[in-house]
Gaussian input, Z-matrix of N, CA and C with variables (Angstrom, degrees):
# hf/3-21g

backbone

0 1
 N
 C     1     B1
 C     2     B2     1     A1
 N     3     B3     2     A2     1     D1
 C     4     B4     3     A3     2     D2
 C     5     B5     4     A4     3     D3
 N     6     B6     5     A5     4     D4
 C     7     B7     6     A6     5     D5
 C     8     B8     7     A7     6     D6
 N     9     B9     8     A8     7     D7
 C    10    B10     9     A9     8     D8
 C    11    B11    10    A10     9     D9
 N    12    B12    11    A11    10    D10
 C    13    B13    12    A12    11    D11
 C    14    B14    13    A13    12    D12
 N    15    B15    14    A14    13    D13
 C    16    B16    15    A15    14    D14
 C    17    B17    16    A16    15    D15
 N    18    B18    17    A17    16    D16
 C    19    B19    18    A18    17    D17
 C    20    B20    19    A19    18    D18
 N    21    B21    20    A20    19    D19
 C    22    B22    21    A21    20    D20
 C    23    B23    22    A22    21    D21
 N    24    B24    23    A23    22    D22
 C    25    B25    24    A24    23    D23
 C    26    B26    25    A25    24    D24
 N    27    B27    26    A26    25    D25
 C    28    B28    27    A27    26    D26
 C    29    B29    28    A28    27    D27
 N    30    B30    29    A29    28    D28
 C    31    B31    30    A30    29    D29
 C    32    B32    31    A31    30    D30
 N    33    B33    32    A32    31    D31
 C    34    B34    33    A33    32    D32
 C    35    B35    34    A34    33    D33
 N    36    B36    35    A35    34    D34
 C    37    B37    36    A36    35    D35
 C    38    B38    37    A37    36    D36
 N    39    B39    38    A38    37    D37
 C    40    B40    39    A39    38    D38
 C    41    B41    40    A40    39    D39
 N    42    B42    41    A41    40    D40
 C    43    B43    42    A42    41    D41
 C    44    B44    43    A43    42    D42
 N    45    B45    44    A44    43    D43
 C    46    B46    45    A45    44    D44
 C    47    B47    46    A46    45    D45
 N    48    B48    47    A47    46    D46
 C    49    B49    48    A48    47    D47
 C    50    B50    49    A49    48    D48
 N    51    B51    50    A50    49    D49
 C    52    B52    51    A51    50    D50
 C    53    B53    52    A52    51    D51
 N    54    B54    53    A53    52    D52
 C    55    B55    54    A54    53    D53
 C    56    B56    55    A55    54    D54
 N    57    B57    56    A56    55    D55
 C    58    B58    57    A57    56    D56
 C    59    B59    58    A58    57    D57
 N    60    B60    59    A59    58    D58
 C    61    B61    60    A60    59    D59
 C    62    B62    61    A61    60    D60
 N    63    B63    62    A62    61    D61
 C    64    B64    63    A63    62    D62
 C    65    B65    64    A64    63    D63
 N    66    B66    65    A65    64    D64
 C    67    B67    66    A66    65    D65
 C    68    B68    67    A67    66    D66
 N    69    B69    68    A68    67    D67
 C    70    B70    69    A69    68    D68
 C    71    B71    70    A70    69    D69
 N    72    B72    71    A71    70    D70
 C    73    B73    72    A72    71    D71
 C    74    B74    73    A73    72    D72
 N    75    B75    74    A74    73    D73
 C    76    B76    75    A75    74    D74
 C    77    B77    76    A76    75    D75
 N    78    B78    77    A77    76    D76
 C    79    B79    78    A78    77    D77
 C    80    B80    79    A79    78    D78
 N    81    B81    80    A80    79    D79
 C    82    B82    81    A81    80    D80
 C    83    B83    82    A82    81    D81
 N    84    B84    83    A83    82    D82
 C    85    B85    84    A84    83    D83
 C    86    B86    85    A85    84    D84
 N    87    B87    86    A86    85    D85
 C    88    B88    87    A87    86    D86
 C    89    B89    88    A88    87    D87
 N    90    B90    89    A89    88    D88
 C    91    B91    90    A90    89    D89
 C    92    B92    91    A91    90    D90
 N    93    B93    92    A92    91    D91
 C    94    B94    93    A93    92    D92
 C    95    B95    94    A94    93    D93
 N    96    B96    95    A95    94    D94
 C    97    B97    96    A96    95    D95
 C    98    B98    97    A97    96    D96
 N    99    B99    98    A98    97    D97
 C   100   B100    99    A99    98    D98
 C   101   B101   100   A100    99    D99
 N   102   B102   101   A101   100   D100
 C   103   B103   102   A102   101   D101
 C   104   B104   103   A103   102   D102
 N   105   B105   104   A104   103   D103
 C   106   B106   105   A105   104   D104
 C   107   B107   106   A106   105   D105
 N   108   B108   107   A107   106   D106
 C   109   B109   108   A108   107   D107
 C   110   B110   109   A109   108   D108
 N   111   B111   110   A110   109   D109
 C   112   B112   111   A111   110   D110
 C   113   B113   112   A112   111   D111
 N   114   B114   113   A113   112   D112
 C   115   B115   114   A114   113   D113
 C   116   B116   115   A115   114   D114
 N   117   B117   116   A116   115   D115
 C   118   B118   117   A117   116   D116
 C   119   B119   118   A118   117   D117
 N   120   B120   119   A119   118   D118
 C   121   B121   120   A120   119   D119
 C   122   B122   121   A121   120   D120
 N   123   B123   122   A122   121   D121
 C   124   B124   123   A123   122   D122
 C   125   B125   124   A124   123   D123
 N   126   B126   125   A125   124   D124
 C   127   B127   126   A126   125   D125
 C   128   B128   127   A127   126   D126
 N   129   B129   128   A128   127   D127
 C   130   B130   129   A129   128   D128
 C   131   B131   130   A130   129   D129
 N   132   B132   131   A131   130   D130
 C   133   B133   132   A132   131   D131
 C   134   B134   133   A133   132   D132
 N   135   B135   134   A134   133   D133
 C   136   B136   135   A135   134   D134
 C   137   B137   136   A136   135   D135
 N   138   B138   137   A137   136   D136
 C   139   B139   138   A138   137   D137
 C   140   B140   139   A139   138   D138
 N   141   B141   140   A140   139   D139
 C   142   B142   141   A141   140   D140
 C   143   B143   142   A142   141   D141
 N   144   B144   143   A143   142   D142
 C   145   B145   144   A144   143   D143
 C   146   B146   145   A145   144   D144
 N   147   B147   146   A146   145   D145
 C   148   B148   147   A147   146   D146
 C   149   B149   148   A148   147   D147
 N   150   B150   149   A149   148   D148
 C   151   B151   150   A150   149   D149
 C   152   B152   151   A151   150   D150
 N   153   B153   152   A152   151   D151
 C   154   B154   153   A153   152   D152
 C   155   B155   154   A154   153   D153
 N   156   B156   155   A155   154   D154
 C   157   B157   156   A156   155   D155
 C   158   B158   157   A157   156   D156
 N   159   B159   158   A158   157   D157
 C   160   B160   159   A159   158   D158
 C   161   B161   160   A160   159   D159
 N   162   B162   161   A161   160   D160
 C   163   B163   162   A162   161   D161
 C   164   B164   163   A163   162   D162
 N   165   B165   164   A164   163   D163
 C   166   B166   165   A165   164   D164
 C   167   B167   166   A166   165   D165
 N   168   B168   167   A167   166   D166
 C   169   B169   168   A168   167   D167
 C   170   B170   169   A169   168   D168
 N   171   B171   170   A170   169   D169
 C   172   B172   171   A171   170   D170
 C   173   B173   172   A172   171   D171
 N   174   B174   173   A173   172   D172
 C   175   B175   174   A174   173   D173
 C   176   B176   175   A175   174   D174
 N   177   B177   176   A176   175   D175
 C   178   B178   177   A177   176   D176
 C   179   B179   178   A178   177   D177
 N   180   B180   179   A179   178   D178
 C   181   B181   180   A180   179   D179
 C   182   B182   181   A181   180   D180
 N   183   B183   182   A182   181   D181
 C   184   B184   183   A183   182   D182
 C   185   B185   184   A184   183   D183
 N   186   B186   185   A185   184   D184
 C   187   B187   186   A186   185   D185
 C   188   B188   187   A187   186   D186
 N   189   B189   188   A188   187   D187
 C   190   B190   189   A189   188   D188
 C   191   B191   190   A190   189   D189
 N   192   B192   191   A191   190   D190
 C   193   B193   192   A192   191   D191
 C   194   B194   193   A193   192   D192
 N   195   B195   194   A194   193   D193
 C   196   B196   195   A195   194   D194
 C   197   B197   196   A196   195   D195
 N   198   B198   197   A197   196   D196
 C   199   B199   198   A198   197   D197
 C   200   B200   199   A199   198   D198
 N   201   B201   200   A200   199   D199
 C   202   B202   201   A201   200   D200
 C   203   B203   202   A202   201   D201
 N   204   B204   203   A203   202   D202
 C   205   B205   204   A204   203   D203
 C   206   B206   205   A205   204   D204
 N   207   B207   206   A206   205   D205
 C   208   B208   207   A207   206   D206
 C   209   B209   208   A208   207   D207
 N   210   B210   209   A209   208   D208
 C   211   B211   210   A210   209   D209
 C   212   B212   211   A211   210   D210
 N   213   B213   212   A212   211   D211
 C   214   B214   213   A213   212   D212
 C   215   B215   214   A214   213   D213
 N   216   B216   215   A215   214   D214
 C   217   B217   216   A216   215   D215
 C   218   B218   217   A217   216   D216
 N   219   B219   218   A218   217   D217
 C   220   B220   219   A219   218   D218
 C   221   B221   220   A220   219   D219
 N   222   B222   221   A221   220   D220
 C   223   B223   222   A222   221   D221
 C   224   B224   223   A223   222   D222
 N   225   B225   224   A224   223   D223
 C   226   B226   225   A225   224   D224
 C   227   B227   226   A226   225   D225
 N   228   B228   227   A227   226   D226
 C   229   B229   228   A228   227   D227
 C   230   B230   229   A229   228   D228
 N   231   B231   230   A230   229   D229
 C   232   B232   231   A231   230   D230
 C   233   B233   232   A232   231   D231
 N   234   B234   233   A233   232   D232
 C   235   B235   234   A234   233   D233
 C   236   B236   235   A235   234   D234
 N   237   B237   236   A236   235   D235
 C   238   B238   237   A237   236   D236
 C   239   B239   238   A238   237   D237
 N   240   B240   239   A239   238   D238
 C   241   B241   240   A240   239   D239
 C   242   B242   241   A241   240   D240
 N   243   B243   242   A242   241   D241
 C   244   B244   243   A243   242   D242
 C   245   B245   244   A244   243   D243
 N   246   B246   245   A245   244   D244
 C   247   B247   246   A246   245   D245
 C   248   B248   247   A247   246   D246
 N   249   B249   248   A248   247   D247
 C   250   B250   249   A249   248   D248
 C   251   B251   250   A250   249   D249
 N   252   B252   251   A251   250   D250
 C   253   B253   252   A252   251   D251
 C   254   B254   253   A253   252   D252
 N   255   B255   254   A254   253   D253
 C   256   B256   255   A255   254   D254
 C   257   B257   256   A256   255   D255
 N   258   B258   257   A257   256   D256
 C   259   B259   258   A258   257   D257
 C   260   B260   259   A259   258   D258
 N   261   B261   260   A260   259   D259
 C   262   B262   261   A261   260   D260
 C   263   B263   262   A262   261   D261
 N   264   B264   263   A263   262   D262
 C   265   B265   264   A264   263   D263
 C   266   B266   265   A265   264   D264
 N   267   B267   266   A266   265   D265
 C   268   B268   267   A267   266   D266
 C   269   B269   268   A268   267   D267
 N   270   B270   269   A269   268   D268
 C   271   B271   270   A270   269   D269
 C   272   B272   271   A271   270   D270
 N   273   B273   272   A272   271   D271
 C   274   B274   273   A273   272   D272
 C   275   B275   274   A274   273   D273
 N   276   B276   275   A275   274   D274
 C   277   B277   276   A276   275   D275
 C   278   B278   277   A277   276   D276
 N   279   B279   278   A278   277   D277
 C   280   B280   279   A279   278   D278
 C   281   B281   280   A280   279   D279
 N   282   B282   281   A281   280   D280
 C   283   B283   282   A282   281   D281
 C   284   B284   283   A283   282   D282
 N   285   B285   284   A284   283   D283
 C   286   B286   285   A285   284   D284
 C   287   B287   286   A286   285   D285
 N   288   B288   287   A287   286   D286
 C   289   B289   288   A288   287   D287
 C   290   B290   289   A289   288   D288
 N   291   B291   290   A290   289   D289
 C   292   B292   291   A291   290   D290
 C   293   B293   292   A292   291   D291
 N   294   B294   293   A293   292   D292
 C   295   B295   294   A294   293   D293
 C   296   B296   295   A295   294   D294
 N   297   B297   296   A296   295   D295
 C   298   B298   297   A297   296   D296
 C   299   B299   298   A298   297   D297
 N   300   B300   299   A299   298   D298
 C   301   B301   300   A300   299   D299
 C   302   B302   301   A301   300   D300
 N   303   B303   302   A302   301   D301
 C   304   B304   303   A303   302   D302
 C   305   B305   304   A304   303   D303
 N   306   B306   305   A305   304   D304
 C   307   B307   306   A306   305   D305
 C   308   B308   307   A307   306   D306
 N   309   B309   308   A308   307   D307
 C   310   B310   309   A309   308   D308
 C   311   B311   310   A310   309   D309
 N   312   B312   311   A311   310   D310
 C   313   B313   312   A312   311   D311
 C   314   B314   313   A313   312   D312
 N   315   B315   314   A314   313   D313
 C   316   B316   315   A315   314   D314
 C   317   B317   316   A316   315   D315
 N   318   B318   317   A317   316   D316
 C   319   B319   318   A318   317   D317
 C   320   B320   319   A319   318   D318
 N   321   B321   320   A320   319   D319
 C   322   B322   321   A321   320   D320
 C   323   B323   322   A322   321   D321
 N   324   B324   323   A323   322   D322
 C   325   B325   324   A324   323   D323
 C   326   B326   325   A325   324   D324
 N   327   B327   326   A326   325   D325
 C   328   B328   327   A327   326   D326
 C   329   B329   328   A328   327   D327
 N   330   B330   329   A329   328   D328
 C   331   B331   330   A330   329   D329
 C   332   B332   331   A331   330   D330
 N   333   B333   332   A332   331   D331
 C   334   B334   333   A333   332   D332
 C   335   B335   334   A334   333   D333
 N   336   B336   335   A335   334   D334
 C   337   B337   336   A336   335   D335
 C   338   B338   337   A337   336   D336
 N   339   B339   338   A338   337   D337
 C   340   B340   339   A339   338   D338
 C   341   B341   340   A340   339   D339

   B1=1.4446
   B2=1.5365
   B3=1.3251
   B4=1.4579
   B5=1.5137
   B6=1.3137
   B7=1.4630
   B8=1.5225
   B9=1.3205
   B10=1.4596
   B11=1.5221
   B12=1.2991
   B13=1.4544
   B14=1.5170
   B15=1.3060
   B16=1.4527
   B17=1.5065
   B18=1.3059
   B19=1.4499
   B20=1.5195
   B21=1.3320
   B22=1.4609
   B23=1.5185
   B24=1.3049
   B25=1.4483
   B26=1.5317
   B27=1.3164
   B28=1.4635
   B29=1.5260
   B30=1.3469
   B31=1.4545
   B32=1.5217
   B33=1.3294
   B34=1.4621
   B35=1.5158
   B36=1.3441
   B37=1.4501
   B38=1.5241
   B39=1.3216
   B40=1.4527
   B41=1.5294
   B42=1.3194
   B43=1.4619
   B44=1.5215
   B45=1.3344
   B46=1.4685
   B47=1.5337
   B48=1.3143
   B49=1.4707
   B50=1.5301
   B51=1.3286
   B52=1.4687
   B53=1.5293
   B54=1.3117
   B55=1.4663
   B56=1.5261
   B57=1.3295
   B58=1.4769
   B59=1.5182
   B60=1.3282
   B61=1.4627
   B62=1.5283
   B63=1.3115
   B64=1.4725
   B65=1.5253
   B66=1.3163
   B67=1.4784
   B68=1.5217
   B69=1.3266
   B70=1.4590
   B71=1.5273
   B72=1.3143
   B73=1.4723
   B74=1.5253
   B75=1.3143
   B76=1.4602
   B77=1.5271
   B78=1.3084
   B79=1.4689
   B80=1.5330
   B81=1.3297
   B82=1.4671
   B83=1.5187
   B84=1.3088
   B85=1.4610
   B86=1.5242
   B87=1.3329
   B88=1.4643
   B89=1.5201
   B90=1.3182
   B91=1.4741
   B92=1.5252
   B93=1.3204
   B94=1.4581
   B95=1.5178
   B96=1.3200
   B97=1.4626
   B98=1.5306
   B99=1.3536
   B100=1.4673
   B101=1.5333
   B102=1.3237
   B103=1.4675
   B104=1.5345
   B105=1.3188
   B106=1.4621
   B107=1.5357
   B108=1.3332
   B109=1.4607
   B110=1.5195
   B111=1.3409
   B112=1.4615
   B113=1.5292
   B114=1.3118
   B115=1.4649
   B116=1.5234
   B117=1.2981
   B118=1.4611
   B119=1.5282
   B120=1.3259
   B121=1.4647
   B122=1.5262
   B123=1.3278
   B124=1.4666
   B125=1.5232
   B126=1.3489
   B127=1.4604
   B128=1.5197
   B129=1.3224
   B130=1.4638
   B131=1.5084
   B132=1.3205
   B133=1.4579
   B134=1.5243
   B135=1.3190
   B136=1.4647
   B137=1.5247
   B138=1.3180
   B139=1.4669
   B140=1.5243
   B141=1.3180
   B142=1.4696
   B143=1.5259
   B144=1.3109
   B145=1.4722
   B146=1.5208
   B147=1.3260
   B148=1.4623
   B149=1.5203
   B150=1.3279
   B151=1.4581
   B152=1.5279
   B153=1.3083
   B154=1.4673
   B155=1.5323
   B156=1.3414
   B157=1.4569
   B158=1.5219
   B159=1.3365
   B160=1.4611
   B161=1.5173
   B162=1.3316
   B163=1.4588
   B164=1.5295
   B165=1.3450
   B166=1.4654
   B167=1.5230
   B168=1.3307
   B169=1.4644
   B170=1.5187
   B171=1.3291
   B172=1.4616
   B173=1.5228
   B174=1.3251
   B175=1.4526
   B176=1.5230
   B177=1.3196
   B178=1.4609
   B179=1.5281
   B180=1.3214
   B181=1.4661
   B182=1.5275
   B183=1.3192
   B184=1.4685
   B185=1.5224
   B186=1.3129
   B187=1.4620
   B188=1.5123
   B189=1.3087
   B190=1.4604
   B191=1.5313
   B192=1.3115
   B193=1.4720
   B194=1.5238
   B195=1.3125
   B196=1.4666
   B197=1.5254
   B198=1.3176
   B199=1.4565
   B200=1.5262
   B201=1.3188
   B202=1.4678
   B203=1.5255
   B204=1.3157
   B205=1.4540
   B206=1.5293
   B207=1.3081
   B208=1.4618
   B209=1.5180
   B210=1.3208
   B211=1.4679
   B212=1.5237
   B213=1.3193
   B214=1.4601
   B215=1.5238
   B216=1.3234
   B217=1.4606
   B218=1.5264
   B219=1.3028
   B220=1.4633
   B221=1.5249
   B222=1.3320
   B223=1.4575
   B224=1.5250
   B225=1.3041
   B226=1.4618
   B227=1.5274
   B228=1.3125
   B229=1.4614
   B230=1.5193
   B231=1.3335
   B232=1.4524
   B233=1.5221
   B234=1.3234
   B235=1.4643
   B236=1.5169
   B237=1.3173
   B238=1.4586
   B239=1.5195
   B240=1.3274
   B241=1.4657
   B242=1.5187
   B243=1.3165
   B244=1.4587
   B245=1.5253
   B246=1.3135
   B247=1.4672
   B248=1.5226
   B249=1.3352
   B250=1.4632
   B251=1.5325
   B252=1.3178
   B253=1.4570
   B254=1.5303
   B255=1.3135
   B256=1.4604
   B257=1.5324
   B258=1.3091
   B259=1.4657
   B260=1.5265
   B261=1.3345
   B262=1.4748
   B263=1.5219
   B264=1.3339
   B265=1.4654
   B266=1.5262
   B267=1.3252
   B268=1.4710
   B269=1.5251
   B270=1.3160
   B271=1.4637
   B272=1.5295
   B273=1.3478
   B274=1.4693
   B275=1.5328
   B276=1.3233
   B277=1.4648
   B278=1.5303
   B279=1.3216
   B280=1.4662
   B281=1.5308
   B282=1.3348
   B283=1.4751
   B284=1.5362
   B285=1.3334
   B286=1.4631
   B287=1.5253
   B288=1.3144
   B289=1.4662
   B290=1.5244
   B291=1.3194
   B292=1.4725
   B293=1.5262
   B294=1.3206
   B295=1.4651
   B296=1.5244
   B297=1.3236
   B298=1.4549
   B299=1.5299
   B300=1.3187
   B301=1.4598
   B302=1.5306
   B303=1.3312
   B304=1.4637
   B305=1.5344
   B306=1.3221
   B307=1.4586
   B308=1.5237
   B309=1.3119
   B310=1.4637
   B311=1.5249
   B312=1.3173
   B313=1.4649
   B314=1.5206
   B315=1.3143
   B316=1.4649
   B317=1.5329
   B318=1.3287
   B319=1.4665
   B320=1.5058
   B321=1.3403
   B322=1.4613
   B323=1.5221
   B324=1.3294
   B325=1.4568
   B326=1.5191
   B327=1.3182
   B328=1.4601
   B329=1.5198
   B330=1.3200
   B331=1.4622
   B332=1.5200
   B333=1.3177
   B334=1.4517
   B335=1.5172
   B336=1.3224
   B337=1.4566
   B338=1.5175
   B339=1.3209
   B340=1.4698
   B341=1.5088
   A1=109.06
   A2=117.65
   A3=122.17
   A4=110.68
   A5=115.60
   A6=120.34
   A7=109.30
   A8=115.08
   A9=120.38
   A10=108.92
   A11=115.86
   A12=120.82
   A13=108.81
   A14=115.40
   A15=121.74
   A16=108.05
   A17=117.37
   A18=121.55
   A19=108.80
   A20=117.36
   A21=118.89
   A22=111.20
   A23=116.27
   A24=121.76
   A25=110.74
   A26=116.95
   A27=121.59
   A28=110.42
   A29=115.17
   A30=121.46
   A31=109.57
   A32=116.26
   A33=121.76
   A34=108.57
   A35=116.08
   A36=121.48
   A37=109.33
   A38=115.99
   A39=121.85
   A40=108.74
   A41=117.06
   A42=118.85
   A43=113.29
   A44=117.72
   A45=121.18
   A46=112.11
   A47=117.19
   A48=122.48
   A49=107.94
   A50=117.98
   A51=119.23
   A52=112.04
   A53=115.20
   A54=122.00
   A55=111.42
   A56=117.05
   A57=121.08
   A58=112.61
   A59=118.37
   A60=120.75
   A61=110.32
   A62=117.11
   A63=121.03
   A64=111.87
   A65=117.39
   A66=121.00
   A67=112.29
   A68=115.71
   A69=120.42
   A70=112.24
   A71=116.07
   A72=121.88
   A73=109.58
   A74=115.96
   A75=123.03
   A76=114.69
   A77=118.66
   A78=119.61
   A79=112.26
   A80=116.31
   A81=122.08
   A82=109.75
   A83=115.52
   A84=120.55
   A85=106.54
   A86=117.19
   A87=121.64
   A88=109.64
   A89=115.10
   A90=122.63
   A91=107.20
   A92=115.50
   A93=120.60
   A94=110.07
   A95=115.88
   A96=120.65
   A97=110.40
   A98=119.81
   A99=118.42
   A100=113.61
   A101=118.00
   A102=120.36
   A103=111.18
   A104=115.98
   A105=120.25
   A106=112.12
   A107=116.94
   A108=120.77
   A109=113.01
   A110=116.36
   A111=121.12
   A112=113.26
   A113=118.26
   A114=121.67
   A115=114.00
   A116=118.49
   A117=120.85
   A118=113.43
   A119=117.83
   A120=120.57
   A121=112.03
   A122=116.13
   A123=122.08
   A124=107.95
   A125=117.36
   A126=121.67
   A127=114.53
   A128=118.93
   A129=120.47
   A130=112.71
   A131=116.72
   A132=121.00
   A133=110.94
   A134=116.33
   A135=121.07
   A136=110.78
   A137=116.95
   A138=120.26
   A139=111.68
   A140=117.47
   A141=120.43
   A142=110.57
   A143=116.91
   A144=119.87
   A145=111.10
   A146=116.12
   A147=120.35
   A148=111.32
   A149=117.15
   A150=121.27
   A151=112.29
   A152=116.97
   A153=120.29
   A154=112.18
   A155=117.59
   A156=120.34
   A157=115.67
   A158=116.59
   A159=120.43
   A160=110.91
   A161=115.82
   A162=121.96
   A163=112.16
   A164=115.86
   A165=121.20
   A166=109.60
   A167=115.54
   A168=123.30
   A169=107.20
   A170=117.23
   A171=122.14
   A172=109.19
   A173=115.93
   A174=122.01
   A175=110.23
   A176=116.47
   A177=121.61
   A178=109.40
   A179=116.81
   A180=122.87
   A181=109.14
   A182=116.14
   A183=120.97
   A184=112.77
   A185=118.19
   A186=120.61
   A187=113.99
   A188=118.26
   A189=121.21
   A190=112.97
   A191=117.08
   A192=120.06
   A193=111.64
   A194=116.83
   A195=120.92
   A196=111.78
   A197=116.75
   A198=121.66
   A199=112.95
   A200=117.43
   A201=122.00
   A202=110.31
   A203=116.47
   A204=121.70
   A205=107.72
   A206=115.88
   A207=121.90
   A208=113.77
   A209=118.71
   A210=120.39
   A211=112.02
   A212=118.06
   A213=120.79
   A214=112.79
   A215=116.47
   A216=120.56
   A217=111.55
   A218=115.65
   A219=121.58
   A220=110.00
   A221=115.66
   A222=121.55
   A223=107.60
   A224=116.29
   A225=121.24
   A226=107.63
   A227=116.58
   A228=121.38
   A229=108.45
   A230=115.72
   A231=122.01
   A232=107.82
   A233=116.12
   A234=121.42
   A235=108.98
   A236=116.08
   A237=122.23
   A238=107.87
   A239=116.80
   A240=121.54
   A241=109.68
   A242=115.17
   A243=121.66
   A244=108.67
   A245=115.85
   A246=120.54
   A247=111.17
   A248=116.30
   A249=121.67
   A250=107.76
   A251=116.13
   A252=118.99
   A253=111.59
   A254=116.42
   A255=121.90
   A256=108.62
   A257=116.62
   A258=121.21
   A259=111.59
   A260=117.94
   A261=120.80
   A262=111.55
   A263=117.29
   A264=120.65
   A265=111.97
   A266=117.16
   A267=121.04
   A268=112.85
   A269=117.16
   A270=120.97
   A271=113.75
   A272=120.25
   A273=119.12
   A274=113.88
   A275=117.75
   A276=120.82
   A277=112.69
   A278=116.68
   A279=120.74
   A280=113.43
   A281=121.16
   A282=118.15
   A283=112.74
   A284=117.30
   A285=118.84
   A286=110.95
   A287=117.02
   A288=120.57
   A289=110.19
   A290=116.86
   A291=120.52
   A292=111.96
   A293=117.17
   A294=120.87
   A295=111.86
   A296=117.36
   A297=120.73
   A298=114.39
   A299=117.96
   A300=119.78
   A301=113.44
   A302=119.82
   A303=118.55
   A304=113.54
   A305=117.76
   A306=122.16
   A307=112.21
   A308=116.95
   A309=121.40
   A310=111.00
   A311=115.37
   A312=121.81
   A313=109.23
   A314=118.31
   A315=120.23
   A316=110.33
   A317=115.27
   A318=120.33
   A319=114.41
   A320=117.60
   A321=119.42
   A322=111.09
   A323=114.60
   A324=123.00
   A325=107.59
   A326=115.56
   A327=121.88
   A328=107.41
   A329=116.29
   A330=121.15
   A331=107.72
   A332=115.41
   A333=121.73
   A334=107.13
   A335=116.33
   A336=120.98
   A337=111.75
   A338=114.24
   A339=121.11
   A340=109.94
   D1=135.26
   D2=179.99
   D3=-81.70
   D4=143.32
   D5=176.65
   D6=-73.00
   D7=142.22
   D8=176.50
   D9=-93.70
   D10=134.28
   D11=177.96
   D12=-105.10
   D13=136.28
   D14=177.67
   D15=-93.12
   D16=124.39
   D17=179.10
   D18=-119.22
   D19=118.45
   D20=178.75
   D21=-66.22
   D22=137.04
   D23=-178.11
   D24=-125.64
   D25=-42.90
   D26=-175.18
   D27=-100.76
   D28=120.76
   D29=-178.40
   D30=-113.04
   D31=141.39
   D32=176.04
   D33=-119.12
   D34=124.38
   D35=177.55
   D36=-92.31
   D37=127.76
   D38=175.99
   D39=-60.90
   D40=158.47
   D41=-177.71
   D42=-68.01
   D43=-15.24
   D44=177.44
   D45=-85.96
   D46=-2.92
   D47=177.96
   D48=-98.77
   D49=129.76
   D50=-179.78
   D51=-58.82
   D52=134.49
   D53=-179.84
   D54=-57.24
   D55=-30.52
   D56=-178.80
   D57=-62.74
   D58=-18.27
   D59=177.64
   D60=-61.93
   D61=-28.67
   D62=-179.50
   D63=-57.92
   D64=-34.80
   D65=179.61
   D66=-62.97
   D67=-28.39
   D68=-179.45
   D69=-83.74
   D70=-5.72
   D71=-179.47
   D72=-116.56
   D73=39.51
   D74=-170.55
   D75=-60.45
   D76=-21.74
   D77=-179.21
   D78=-80.82
   D79=0.09
   D80=179.02
   D81=-120.63
   D82=159.80
   D83=170.75
   D84=-84.00
   D85=118.33
   D86=-174.54
   D87=-122.58
   D88=131.83
   D89=174.69
   D90=-128.82
   D91=166.02
   D92=177.35
   D93=-115.95
   D94=158.67
   D95=177.71
   D96=-55.74
   D97=-47.06
   D98=178.01
   D99=-61.29
   D100=-37.04
   D101=178.39
   D102=-61.71
   D103=-32.49
   D104=179.24
   D105=-81.79
   D106=-10.21
   D107=-178.79
   D108=79.49
   D109=25.79
   D110=-174.64
   D111=-109.64
   D112=18.27
   D113=-175.48
   D114=-58.89
   D115=-30.57
   D116=-175.97
   D117=-85.66
   D118=-4.03
   D119=-175.74
   D120=-80.23
   D121=142.89
   D122=173.42
   D123=-77.58
   D124=163.06
   D125=-173.64
   D126=-53.74
   D127=-43.87
   D128=-178.04
   D129=-60.18
   D130=-50.21
   D131=179.76
   D132=-69.61
   D133=-38.16
   D134=178.22
   D135=-59.84
   D136=-47.45
   D137=-179.81
   D138=-65.26
   D139=-38.01
   D140=178.14
   D141=-62.97
   D142=-44.37
   D143=177.90
   D144=-66.74
   D145=-43.43
   D146=-179.71
   D147=-60.34
   D148=-39.71
   D149=-178.02
   D150=-62.02
   D151=-24.87
   D152=-179.61
   D153=-75.77
   D154=-21.33
   D155=-173.93
   D156=-128.31
   D157=-13.89
   D158=-173.91
   D159=-126.24
   D160=159.95
   D161=179.05
   D162=-96.64
   D163=-34.46
   D164=-175.45
   D165=-137.45
   D166=136.02
   D167=174.93
   D168=-110.82
   D169=122.23
   D170=-177.37
   D171=-109.20
   D172=126.98
   D173=-176.70
   D174=-139.62
   D175=169.98
   D176=169.36
   D177=-112.30
   D178=3.45
   D179=179.52
   D180=-71.46
   D181=106.64
   D182=-176.47
   D183=-76.59
   D184=-14.02
   D185=-178.57
   D186=-94.08
   D187=-4.46
   D188=-173.00
   D189=-59.84
   D190=-35.58
   D191=-179.04
   D192=-67.79
   D193=-25.88
   D194=-179.96
   D195=-91.53
   D196=-19.75
   D197=-176.98
   D198=-93.65
   D199=-20.59
   D200=-174.94
   D201=-127.10
   D202=150.90
   D203=175.31
   D204=-90.40
   D205=85.83
   D206=-171.33
   D207=-69.26
   D208=-28.07
   D209=-176.73
   D210=-65.88
   D211=-18.66
   D212=-179.63
   D213=-87.86
   D214=-5.00
   D215=-176.00
   D216=-95.84
   D217=148.61
   D218=177.67
   D219=-92.17
   D220=46.78
   D221=179.45
   D222=-152.38
   D223=149.58
   D224=174.12
   D225=-93.74
   D226=137.71
   D227=176.52
   D228=-108.25
   D229=127.98
   D230=177.40
   D231=-115.57
   D232=124.42
   D233=176.17
   D234=-107.08
   D235=122.97
   D236=176.84
   D237=-93.95
   D238=124.63
   D239=-178.74
   D240=-112.67
   D241=108.39
   D242=179.27
   D243=-136.23
   D244=177.43
   D245=-178.88
   D246=-59.29
   D247=-35.75
   D248=178.18
   D249=-151.91
   D250=-179.87
   D251=176.53
   D252=-95.59
   D253=16.66
   D254=175.24
   D255=-68.67
   D256=141.92
   D257=-177.91
   D258=-56.53
   D259=-33.32
   D260=179.98
   D261=-66.73
   D262=-29.24
   D263=177.63
   D264=-84.02
   D265=-28.93
   D266=-177.85
   D267=-85.68
   D268=-30.34
   D269=-176.49
   D270=-54.29
   D271=-39.80
   D272=178.36
   D273=-64.36
   D274=-15.77
   D275=179.20
   D276=-85.19
   D277=-13.09
   D278=-174.51
   D279=-61.14
   D280=-43.36
   D281=178.84
   D282=-57.04
   D283=-42.49
   D284=178.05
   D285=-68.69
   D286=-38.31
   D287=176.64
   D288=-58.70
   D289=-48.38
   D290=179.37
   D291=-62.63
   D292=-35.89
   D293=178.51
   D294=-69.83
   D295=-32.03
   D296=-175.49
   D297=-92.51
   D298=-18.31
   D299=-179.72
   D300=-57.30
   D301=-40.69
   D302=177.62
   D303=-62.45
   D304=-17.69
   D305=179.38
   D306=-91.14
   D307=-8.17
   D308=-177.67
   D309=-65.04
   D310=140.91
   D311=178.62
   D312=-134.61
   D313=150.90
   D314=176.32
   D315=-55.70
   D316=136.46
   D317=179.42
   D318=84.54
   D319=0.56
   D320=-178.31
   D321=-99.21
   D322=163.60
   D323=179.75
   D324=-129.81
   D325=130.61
   D326=179.84
   D327=-125.82
   D328=128.51
   D329=175.85
   D330=-113.40
   D331=127.79
   D332=179.50
   D333=-119.61
   D334=118.95
   D335=-175.29
   D336=-116.78
   D337=152.78
   D338=177.25
   D339=-71.55

């Protein structure tokens, strides 16, 4: 029997991540929290909803791994750590993000820092 590989396809950008980052992730289907109408949701409920429809949740919230039990979720959480959440500070992280997305698994946490 052949092993099945999970490949993330649908990405959700947290509302604190600039929408313009989606253009740099063109090989994936990318939506934003506001586009989904989930801006008012707290992280726990947001992640639960996201896990039902998305493979990866991308945020700049560095505390999310300590505030949520991520291993129980059917989504990978990626935290981008840069000087700010300005697109100019996040853009240099995109090559590593693209390299690591194929390694993402449900329930995992990936931190990418400048």
